[in-house]
C-alpha positions, 0 to 999 in steps of 0.5 A: 759876584755869583748869584744872588742870595738871602743871608742872615748875619748874626753878630754882637759887635756893632762895628763888625756887623756893620762891616759885614753888612756892607761887604755882603751887599757888594755881593748882591745879596739880601741882608737880614742882620742881628745882634745876638744868637736868640734874635737869630733863632727867632728870624730863622723860624720866621724865614729861611736863608740861603746862608748864615754868617754867624760869630761864634761867641754870642750872648744868650745863644751861641754861634754853635747853637745857631749852627745846630738849630739850622741844620736841624730845621733847614739842612740845606742852609749853609753856615759860615762861622766867625771866630778869633784866633783863640777859638779855632778849635771850637771853629773846627768843632762847627765844621765837623757839626756841618758848618760850610766854612769859617772865617778868623778875625779880622775879616778882610772884604776879600775873604768875605766876598769869596766865602759867599760866593763859594757858599752860594755857588756850592748851594747852587750845584747842590740843587742840581742833582745830575751835576752831584752825580757826575762829580762823584761818578768822576771820583769812582777810581778812588775806590768803591768800598763803603769807606771810599764811598763816604769819602768821596761824598765828603770830598764833593761837600768840601771841595768847593770850599776854601776850608784847610784839609788834612788827609791822614793814612798809612804810607802808600793808601793814596792820601796824595790821590785823594788831595789831587781829587779835592783839587780837581773837584774845587772851583780852583782846578784851573789855578796852580797846584803846587806840591811840596814834600816836607820830608824832603826839606832840611831846615835850612831850606825849608824856609826859603822853599816855602816862602822865596827869597830876595837876591842877596838874602844869603850866600848863593842867592844870586836871583830873586826866587818865588817860594811855593806859597807864591807859586800856588796863588790862586790855586792849591798848596799841597803839604805832603808829609807835614808831620816831618816839619820841625817845630820852628818851621811849624810856627812859621807855617802857622803865621802864614795860615792865620794871616794869609801873608808872608815876607821873602827872606831878605825882604820886609814887604808884605806878600798877601796870598789866596791859597787853599791849603791841603796837608797829608800825613802818615803820622798820628798828629794828635799823638805828635801834639800830645808828646810835643812833636807837633804844635796844637794850634797848627794842628787845629788850624790844619784839622778843619776837615780830616780825611782818614784814608783807610788801609787796603786790608780794611777795604778788601771789596776794593782790591779786585777793583783796583787790580784790574784798573792799575793793571790795564793802566801799567799794560797800556804804559808799557804797550803790552796786552796781558791778562791776569789768571783767576788764581792770580787775582785770587792771591791778590784779593787774599794778600794783607797789603802791608804796603797798600796801594803803592805795593799793589802797584808795585807788585803788578808792574814787576809781574807785568815786566818780568813775566814772559807769559801773556797771562800772569799767573799766581806764581809770577806774583812777588810780594815786597815782604816775602822774606818776612813771611818766610822768616816768621815761619822759622819761629813757629816752633818753640824749638831752638834752631841752629844756623844750619837748620834755619837755613834748611828750613827756609830753603825747603819752605821756599821751594815748596811755596814755589812748587819746586820751581828752583829758578824762582826759589832761588831769586826770591832768596837772593842766591844763585842757582848754582848755590841752591843746587849745592844746598839741596845736594848737601841736604840730600833731599830729593822730594819732588825731584822729578817735577822740579824745573831745570834750572 
């Protein structure tokens, strides 16, 4: 075990307290144990501890009150909360108030050793200011807006723990990138990192994909196969878009998260795994719980630490930084040497980005590979919702429009938007250059004809 620490154990059940004493002593720590929260506060007033391991439900003074006292008196002391399955919601509250981690009863020696090692290791790393700064520097690619700086700080805090992480946010904001950062900043970074796209898992395959199966378990099962939980043993499992799982699969997943064990399909053998679970979703899971589409108990089990990644439109300061970073990477990947004009950057910064970072990547890649210029200009940029913007323009007037009038208005607006470049206009509208010429002849409109590019 890593290092020696001074640990305070707070547990009212004498049998459990004795078990904790034995388990923690094996980590080469010095232990003080008390039977209730009031005695814990007295001990904390007299002496400073590296770690407090406290039950959530205690006589006289609760575990949450012990936590609040510790964080007020000595914020550097870590607190691990012990709880039963029925009190996980309160354990989540404790994590939000600054607890390092929580364990559910019945405890195992392995879990206690693991959480003690992680807490003391994290405490040691936090004392090394340079190490902390280095970790943050490695995460700067996530963004530099204030919202992202707070997320980076949170990642540095939770990455070394075994806490379950829920990453929420709109499609394309970079939820998976945040999850990747947590894994690679953790002490599990040398272990496996397994990703499962829950949205792509039909109910008939989800159980076998996650938990594996034995030979002959069903028609077509010619060989035994490990599931994703087993593959991730000793590392991290990312459940991408977990809100897409059916209710029956949610129940099976909850059981594994609680017991840290499962059986392969077609087997009665119980397999225990040591897996750190993270999940992402673009849904509001709290709303899904209220409407009966997501299990409340699974939500609280996943929502130990929640990271909400803000949309790109709410962190405009990040756009120019991300544009430069992504543009350089795409150019390197394609072996091209191109630059962005100041007008192009200005247009990118002022765009609303409904598709977030993913849309930004696609827009830049499209401009790089389709433009024949060494410098990407503002007019070379094509946004994925261009048609949406133009169609919205049709309804800016209260007058009713005929199909002919709407078509003319859309074509002329697009032509104006692209500086009377007919090639670009035809491409955006999805029509041929010949069709565009015929339409313009039909409208009898020759405005700006002298400056119009030849098609």
